[in-house]
Steps between C-alpha positions, in 0.01 A plus 500: 500500500679811634802630320830470693623837370202676654548316828865603503430865438188529726575260781334699786190562293474132395514390866236759593262383225558138583412573861175662386417173327582323822796316358680400820845390394655835408845348549439325167564839328845516660576133393393587145731803489791283630426248220475780251838634609653153461345470151638833389843422643514166318384669174775760530760222555360292219510795258854586612630148437313482161659826405845367594438185294398705197810726532732205551353313200560806286854530623567126428414566135739790489781296663451215258517741214835620622624146543528526878361155565632461858335832612176390318508166679531671835197718415306191399559347844389825659184492287432137601532592867267792456245282319493262794452793740229637269317165504509486876383859533224447248371208708504711814327783314223276375443360848494848658259631235271204558506558879427869445213416270351236729502754793370787285186315400404455863449871549144631438416793286530845657173674584404826332516821704123512522471157675371545855675344803343203658522120543146366466189555278359723774775749413395530138382843387147540362535722188128519424173317541200504260175332426200443722503208737170314457250456786411133493184349637516311829473177307821565309769231509872483402599376160580142608129460588386666173728262313313208641155658449568569130717196445793701358814335645558154634779509759452138611545351153798729436658368817431148383656568158805682633489621857372784721510839336444375148141606420293338227284768331184379339196627319448870535805516728722390208305732264563794730869424505511495125296824475732686742820374322368609160392835628831566675693408188284710270534795746882471496548448131271800431760700706784394270620186679599203274353170609715198567418145603824385673610155626375417848835345597830683489863396545725621778656786297158644432390477868832652599459790252190645668625436855301195597826322552676497734234687706177303453595144420290375791185660354531340155409147386818335369505231237818348628572254219510768234606793725188701398283712723129557466452873464367706795398778258520580126754770590769231508493362144372829340778729636757237397384525137765768452777340710850560358363737229585859407198697386484822298388812684232552229342166600429617857290457696440122461148430635401134559198327651430135565248269655629198694407267776740577787638249754609581852569267782410756765662274765367557848181677399206425724203664681208707388709693248527188281132404492336453162679704233695724733818304458549204261798316352380534142325801366447697179655839441546755229828684516645822338874555462693794358862557404571867491763773475651548854413868499132420449437207730331691789277680253406166351436358850237767560345420160479134585337582840247711313441220252418252775297749697271556201466127458379462857264795452344325200425200724321736747696370797604715797878517508794663664865549388788449746867602470683213666744568780860373481439191702200388300656531153628220286868410466515650146285803526606868529148628550171315515138602505245240615136500400245362742127454451253501779323180580166600653404157628836444662529864597866532411729606213644241268808552287434453122801674337855615553655755263882524534796684359814286516722760341808316359498222766347236273641626168855494646446130575355440155729736309213672333645818352446765241715734289425869560532775245873526563554130441561433862364176643290533814285274715125538457261519795232236546150532651208264548155491640209258564223597259336311676536196730161323480425312830441795726335703223254211459455484880413866514281496191298216652477649850441866419241431233290236664122549510203282578463427132856421416837675447471803284810556284645841414386622160842473339489117537154446355625455145793280601297282740193486268268569791437784748503290813584160650182327611433177676444207270137397499412132518272412209144383558552134393791472742283642779232238430757219509 
């Protein structure tokens, strides 16, 4: 959430940055400032009346001490009238503050100065590209065909159990999921991240804290009876761990990682982009989150990008890093880098990670603060990144490493998977005779 004081002091700049993010209703800024003026005026009037009440109350005591009861009684009536006025003003102030707050949370975060202009993914800026794109044999097929061939995922039974977009992993498909999750967590904890296993449902306050509400309610599964939401990412519960807390500067940075299933409705998704594992409603993901000193957040952002880049390099996948344009960024982000891996069989890039700096946008909502060396309380900055989302990683591992003898896995996964490759299950001799 943006801070009203900053908007008041930098109105033209705020409108300029909101326009870069393709926020269309810039008049909302003027409405906010009008509400802010109303709030400040009511506060001044409230404080003035409270001061008058305090002064009159003190004077009543002095008059009573002098025996001037009639004068004291007149002052009491004056105080009673002021208390009635104060109560009315306090109600108006509370209503005005609520209106201001409700409007303030509808404004997206302001983009960093390095964010390129643009409205669509085609306007994103390629920062760098690395890794060799494999040359596949003419017989190569996309991952949804490989999944059938090696019996790794059962989409039909998943649809029977729940619905379309809820895959059922089985056999070596399930084993590969487990291997990747364990490897990603080990990689993150070795870099100093503390592992968490959070709840998979959160309450409204938690979803609000990270900016999923009121922006993304349509993308989340809502358990209406209890008012809970199935998490779209581990970022939501993990960042909220420190909600309403004041940390010590010596405890920074706070580095957290978590594996969770993630749930996204993805309403309206259709076409070739959603085939197989390209887009599903439930998927596994390992997340990293940091809470850092505001002066260090962009340095930390680059460190997190480097961390995820090395993780992709270890998987021997061709990748590229994009700096997202204003129109393709999330509601909460100030700067986002996307990682995409190249799918050789589909001949296109697939997003597997986003790494974002939210600055104080989330921490202002959650009131996550720290005391600096001078004892001053400040808002922290929050960052997060996918490290990594599994479905498209699996898709590219299968497609890019397919051979006539099976799917050769990158060396880093051999110990985790317990085998060097995924090979087709052979039918035993007795079964063949039968």
